[in-house]
N, C-alpha and C positions, 0 to 999 in steps of 0.2 A: 237630796243634798248630800246624804251620807255616801252614796255611790260615787259621786263626783270627787269627794275628798279621798276615797279609797283609790280611785283611778289615778289621781294626781300623785299620791304617795307611791303607788306602784310604778308609775312612769319615772318618778325621781329615783326610786330604788333601782330600776333597770338601767337607767343612765349612769348611776353611780357604780354599779357592778360592772358595766361594760367599759367604763373608762379605765385606762391603765393606772395602777396604783402608784408605780414609781417610774420615773423617766430613766431609761437605761442609758445613761451617758457615761462613756468611758474615756478617760484621758490617758490611757496607757499608750506608751510608745515602744517600738521595738528597740532592744538594746543594740548599740552600735556594733558590738562584737558578734551579734547574731546574724548580721547581714552578710551575705556572700560577697567576697571581694572578687573583683574581676582579674582574670589572669593577664599578666603583662608580658611583653616580649623580653624584658630583662630577666625573667625567671627561667628562660630557656637555656638549655645546655648548648655548647658550640655545635654539636651534631644536629640538635633540633633547629638551631638557627640556620644551618646549611640546608636542612630539609625544607624549612619555611621559605628560604630564598628560592629554592628550586620550584616550590609550589607556586610562588608568586610569578616566577619567570614563565612557567607553563601557562598560567592563567593569562598573563600579558600576551603571550604568543597566540593563545586561543582567541582572545578578544580582538587582536589585530586581524586575524584571519576572518573572524565573524564580521567585523566591521567592513572589510574589503569585499566579501563575497555574498553574505547571506541576505543583506537588505540594503537597498539603495535609498531608503526613506531617510530624510534628514534627521528626524527626531531619534530614530534608532541609531544612526551613526553618531549623533551627539551623545547618546547614552553610553555607547561603547567608548567614545573619546574620554568621557568623564571617568569611566571605570579604569581605562588604561592610565590616566593621570593619577588616580588614587593608588593604583598598584605601583606606579613609578615612585610616588611619594613614600609609600611604605618600604619599598626596596632601598631607597636612599636613607630613610631613618634607620633601617636595620643595618646597613653598611656603616653608618656613622655612629652607631651605638645608642641612638636616641630611643627612649622607651615609648611604647604605645600599647593600647589594649589589643589582645589577640582577637577580640570580636571585630575589630576594624578589618582584620585580614579576612574573616569569614564574610563580612559585608562586601569587601572589594572583590572577592573571588566568586561570589554568588552570581548566578545567571540574572541578567537584568529583568527577565520576565518572571522570575520567581518572587519578586517583591510584592507584598500585598497592596492592593489599591484601595 
């Protein structure tokens, strides 16, 4: 009977030592000032805006050529149509002085096959 009590006490001691003593819950949140702010088109200089307009025009030209010649698959053509429309919208916003994130330009100019699936 004495061995059984020792075994039970040992089992309880092992379970108690193995259990976490404190629950590590943290309610900390990042400070708003510490978060990175996204670059916007309004922060560009006039020369940078001209360069951005040229970049968008070249991308639009490239996508029109790609849509016309590289693939006749309807889904690929629809993807290029969507990209061309996005580029046109960004060019119109840039011309009218509307603000938009520069990440939208990177997304619109990127190759349609470089997107992660």
